[in-house]
C-alpha positions, -999 to 999 in steps of 0.1 A, spaced: 429 -144 144 451 -164 117 465 -130 106 477 -117 137 489 -150 153 523 -137 150 519 -103 164 542 -91 192 529 -100 229 553 -74 247 532 -77 282 532 -116 283 523 -128 318 530 -161 329 499 -190 339 513 -191 375 511 -155 383 475 -151 362 464 -178 383 474 -164 414 459 -130 408 491 -115 407 493 -93 375 500 -59 368 464 -52 362 445 -43 397 411 -44 381 420 -80 364 435 -93 397 402 -83 414 380 -104 392 406 -130 391 403 -128 437 366 -129 433 369 -163 411 393 -179 436 373 -169 466 333 -174 458 337 -192 424 320 -160 407 330 -133 382 314 -105 384 294 -106 348 311 -73 334 348 -80 344 342 -116 334 345 -104 298 375 -83 307 389 -112 327 389 -137 293 399 -107 271 433 -99 289 449 -135 287 446 -130 253 469 -104 252 493 -121 282 495 -153 267 516 -164 236 490 -177 212 454 -176 212 453 -216 222 474 -210 251 450 -185 260 415 -205 254 436 -231 277 441 -212 302 408 -195 306 392 -233 301 417 -246 331 408 -213 359 373 -213 347 371 -252 355 391 -252 380 374 -225 400 340 -217 386 309 -229 403 294 -227 367 328 -246 354 325 -274 326 290 -263 318 283 -249 281 274 -218 291 307 -212 304 323 -227 271 301 -201 251 316 -172 274 347 -178 270 345 -184 232 330 -149 231 362 -135 243 375 -149 210 347 -132 187 319 -159 191 285 -148 187 298 -110 183 303 -86 157 339 -77 137 356 -45 155 378 -25 139 412 -41 135 439 -39 155 472 -57 167 470 -93 182 429 -86 184 426 -86 150 386 -78 146 381 -92 178 362 -68 207 391 -52 230 385 -42 262 406 -24 285 405 -21 320 406 15 322 375 16 300 356 -13 323 367 7 352 347 33 339 313 13 335 308 4 372 324 15 407 359 -5 401 374 9 430 345 -3 451 345 -36 435 383 -40 438 382 -32 474 355 -56 481 377 -90 464 407 -79 488 386 -79 516 370 -108 509 406 -126 494 415 -114 534 387 -128 550 392 -164 534 428 -163 548 
């Protein structure tokens, strides 16, 4: 991570937009909506949820602090040691090195497009929209 700390991050998203699930990433927003309304995150999108913030914040530290904040504020398992382990996994803890790339270095990279192909993402997005609408 040190070698990529100064890599340009052209798609920064404010912490406020992130917390309100108002990013340009529809699948990521669905994950955040699920967290906001239910206190849970679908296991697979939880990984994507954490990794996207690495791209959207100015530094790894800012991404980590925001993930901890969101997790502790909204997740039913917030402040649990397992939650911290899951967040740290997004930064490479307990994972093998992957091919090097900008911003991520050798941390595993995930995209919403690749994640969306591994489960019924459109149904999930629609479900979170309905759950959020029902909660208001």
